[in-house]
C-alpha positions as MATLAB code, in Angstrom:
seq = 'MCFSASASFAASGVLGAIGIATLRHVREPRALLFAAVPGLFALHQFTEGMVWLGLDGRVGPVALGHVTFLFMLYAQGILPLLMPLAVLLLEPPGWRRRAITALTVLGMLVCGWMIYGLIFFESTCFVEQHSIAYRNPVTGNFGVSLLYILATCGALVLSSHRVVRWYGVLNVIGLTIAQIVKEYAFASVWCFYAAILSIVIYWQFSRRDIAIATPNRLSPILKPFLLPWLRFSRSGRADQ';
ca = [
      -2.921    4.476  -32.517;
      -3.520    1.011  -31.078;
      -6.716    0.063  -32.889;
      -7.488    1.348  -36.397;
      -7.185    4.082  -38.988;
     -10.536    5.553  -37.984;
      -9.412    5.862  -34.347;
      -6.224    7.648  -35.411;
      -8.114   10.033  -37.682;
     -10.661   10.753  -34.930;
      -7.863   11.514  -32.467;
      -6.250   13.740  -35.083;
      -9.451   15.737  -35.537;
      -9.988   16.270  -31.803;
      -6.356   17.232  -31.204;
      -6.417   19.560  -34.209;
      -9.358   21.491  -32.771;
      -7.682   21.639  -29.359;
      -4.432   22.738  -30.986;
      -6.114   25.690  -32.709;
      -7.886   26.657  -29.480;
      -4.573   26.491  -27.593;
      -2.796   28.755  -30.072;
      -5.566   31.348  -29.709;
      -4.619   31.715  -26.034;
      -0.926   32.424  -26.680;
       0.111   35.870  -25.474;
       3.895   35.619  -25.644;
       5.958   34.581  -28.692;
       8.257   32.341  -26.649;
       5.258   30.168  -25.697;
       4.227   29.431  -29.282;
       6.308   26.287  -29.753;
       4.951   24.619  -26.628;
       1.409   25.715  -27.487;
       1.817   24.107  -30.916;
       2.379   20.642  -29.417;
      -1.297   19.478  -29.554;
      -1.535   20.567  -33.197;
       1.695   18.780  -34.079;
       0.429   15.617  -32.408;
      -2.766   15.974  -34.462;
      -0.713   15.853  -37.654;
       1.237   12.928  -36.238;
      -1.914   10.931  -35.524;
      -3.177   11.700  -39.023;
       0.088   10.284  -40.370;
      -0.412    7.059  -38.430;
      -3.937    6.830  -39.789;
      -2.362    6.821  -43.251;
       0.054    4.104  -42.111;
      -2.961    1.998  -41.120;
      -4.471    2.517  -44.572;
      -1.202    1.412  -46.139;
      -0.993   -1.715  -44.007;
      -4.616   -2.490  -44.896;
      -3.741   -2.220  -48.584;
      -5.837    0.904  -49.200;
      -2.849    3.042  -50.237;
       0.134    1.943  -52.283;
       3.499    0.710  -50.971;
       5.320    3.903  -51.995;
       2.887    6.061  -50.013;
       3.126    3.644  -47.089;
       6.903    4.027  -47.092;
       6.615    7.806  -47.045;
       4.072    8.024  -44.205;
       6.000    5.440  -42.179;
       9.093    7.614  -42.506;
       7.127   10.725  -41.486;
       5.644    9.000  -38.439;
       9.026    7.742  -37.264;
      10.709   11.073  -38.074;
       8.418   12.928  -35.681;
       8.212   10.189  -33.030;
      11.923    9.371  -32.902;
      13.730   12.307  -34.506;
      11.819   15.510  -33.793;
      10.310   14.926  -30.343;
      13.609   14.632  -28.408;
      14.547   18.107  -29.645;
      11.082   19.679  -29.810;
      10.114   19.015  -26.189;
      13.205   20.361  -24.389;
      13.428   23.332  -26.758;
       9.756   24.219  -26.210;
      10.208   24.019  -22.429;
      13.467   25.986  -22.587;
      11.713   28.882  -24.337;
       9.189   29.017  -21.478;
      11.676   28.805  -18.638;
      12.809   31.896  -16.689;
      16.519   32.269  -15.802;
      17.874   29.988  -13.083;
      19.285   26.529  -12.495;
      16.298   24.850  -14.123;
      16.896   26.743  -17.335;
      20.567   25.778  -17.352;
      19.671   22.109  -16.849;
      17.016   22.245  -19.580;
      19.555   23.877  -21.903;
      21.822   20.859  -21.406;
      18.909   18.528  -22.144;
      18.142   20.521  -25.294;
      21.703   19.963  -26.499;
      21.307   16.261  -25.691;
      18.020   16.246  -27.611;
      19.761   17.812  -30.593;
      22.341   15.019  -30.624;
      19.656   12.334  -30.286;
      17.655   13.995  -33.058;
      20.671   13.930  -35.379;
      21.367   10.261  -34.627;
      17.745    9.247  -35.187;
      17.489   11.119  -38.481;
      20.731    9.493  -39.609;
      19.272    6.063  -38.854;
      15.986    6.795  -40.583;
      17.687    8.073  -43.733;
      20.441    5.501  -44.162;
      18.811    2.348  -42.750;
      15.597    0.676  -43.776;
      12.527    1.122  -41.586;
       9.638   -1.318  -41.505;
       6.236   -1.471  -39.849;
       3.645   -4.181  -39.294;
       0.552   -4.887  -37.215;
       1.019   -6.926  -34.059;
      -1.813   -7.496  -31.562;
      -3.901   -4.581  -32.864;
      -1.002   -2.113  -32.718;
       1.568   -0.935  -35.242;
       5.157   -1.947  -34.572;
       7.913    0.189  -36.116;
      11.424   -1.139  -36.608;
      14.751    0.441  -37.514;
      18.140   -1.139  -36.654;
      19.649    2.198  -35.543;
      16.837    4.079  -33.818;
      15.862    1.069  -31.721;
      19.191    1.032  -29.863;
      18.521    0.697  -26.103;
      21.156    3.213  -24.982;
      19.950    5.842  -27.424;
      16.380    5.183  -26.291;
      17.358    6.036  -22.704;
      18.932    9.308  -23.861;
      15.776    9.964  -25.889;
      13.580    9.593  -22.812;
      15.924   11.744  -20.721;
      15.829   14.581  -23.250;
      12.114   14.339  -24.068;
      10.663   13.891  -20.579;
      13.471   15.290  -18.422;
      12.932   18.863  -19.545;
       9.186   18.612  -18.894;
       9.741   17.270  -15.374;
      12.286   20.012  -14.591;
      10.017   22.860  -15.707;
       9.064   25.500  -13.153;
       5.528   25.547  -14.606;
       3.321   23.138  -12.668;
       1.145   21.888  -15.543;
       4.186   21.370  -17.789;
       5.841   19.433  -14.981;
       2.765   17.235  -14.499;
       2.616   16.632  -18.247;
       6.159   15.299  -17.977;
       5.427   13.115  -14.944;
       2.344   11.604  -16.587;
       4.355   10.939  -19.737;
       7.014    9.095  -17.731;
       4.283    6.960  -16.163;
       2.716    6.341  -19.574;
       5.941    5.353  -21.315;
       6.800    2.998  -18.448;
       3.450    1.251  -18.774;
       3.748    1.157  -22.575;
       7.215   -0.382  -22.310;
       5.961   -3.098  -19.946;
       2.633   -3.873  -21.632;
       3.288   -3.168  -25.323;
       7.041   -3.042  -25.758;
       6.718   -4.391  -29.319;
       4.689   -1.304  -30.351;
       6.175    1.230  -27.945;
       6.485    4.143  -30.407;
       2.873    3.917  -31.537;
       1.336    3.415  -28.097;
       3.361    6.031  -26.252;
       2.957    8.673  -28.954;
      -0.807    8.221  -28.841;
      -0.757    8.493  -25.046;
       1.426   11.627  -25.181;
      -0.858   13.085  -27.844;
      -3.977   12.644  -25.711;
      -2.161   14.019  -22.666;
      -1.294   17.148  -24.648;
      -4.867   18.263  -23.980;
      -3.566   19.509  -20.616;
      -1.496   22.040  -22.550;
      -4.729   23.754  -23.585;
      -5.709   23.885  -19.929;
      -2.366   25.503  -19.100;
      -2.834   28.287  -21.634;
      -6.574   28.768  -21.137;
      -5.948   29.374  -17.427;
      -3.163   31.787  -18.392;
      -0.701   30.092  -16.061;
       2.253   30.684  -18.404;
       4.457   33.483  -17.078;
       7.819   33.987  -18.733;
      10.348   36.065  -16.814;
      12.497   36.825  -19.875;
      12.557   39.609  -22.480;
       9.624   39.174  -24.836;
      11.174   40.489  -28.034;
      10.683   38.749  -31.335;
      13.740   37.458  -33.151;
      14.045   39.056  -36.630;
      14.328   35.530  -38.052;
      11.189   34.239  -36.301;
       9.095   37.398  -36.643;
       7.564   36.576  -40.082;
       6.407   33.183  -38.761;
       5.239   34.203  -35.272;
       3.422   37.484  -35.965;
       0.528   35.934  -37.944;
      -0.258   33.561  -35.057;
      -0.083   36.363  -32.507;
      -2.437   38.542  -34.567;
      -4.759   35.543  -34.926;
      -4.823   34.862  -31.185;
      -5.339   38.532  -30.324;
      -8.187   38.879  -32.791;
      -9.803   35.806  -31.261;
      -9.665   37.303  -27.755;
     -11.029   40.602  -29.069;
     -14.062   38.791  -30.518;
     -14.886   37.136  -27.193;
];
């Protein structure tokens, strides 16, 4: 977040509540990953709150190193794979799905490169103009950053679901502004913006606009993880 630990923790709490509410509206297993995005951003904002505490000297340097790695792992390593994969699971058959599949493969490659950089090269962070700047000699490569944006936002913009598509368009606008105004703290500023925007995902599911024209069978591998959430969401609707 751009201001303080308390602001990051507050954002984390709000997004966490929205994330739980979003998951309670999930009716189809293939939509779970996309519905989990607000909750994942809540954890991410909590992590940056811990980074703030470390930079303020309220947690030790070892803990600061760990939470810095976790923040950058999600922001730079996981997101370029998470977003296209989540959209791909929602998408019915057609040219859009084929294009999003290609972007998911691209996101997988970007994810691998980013994780390689985070593991084998030193990452640092510091406060600059009331924002946290994160640095890594590998993950900050300009060409890789363009591929990152293509994979992360391209799949959202290509989606056949209107709200998902608008979430992508607004993210493109936000990252462009963040790059121009706060290029030195791009990862922090854009991730906060994307986190707040993820509130629209709750609106998508609460309006029940998600319609998936694909078989709705649970994978035997995913079944143990997905069934508890589905039972939870169904019990919540039964209580209403």
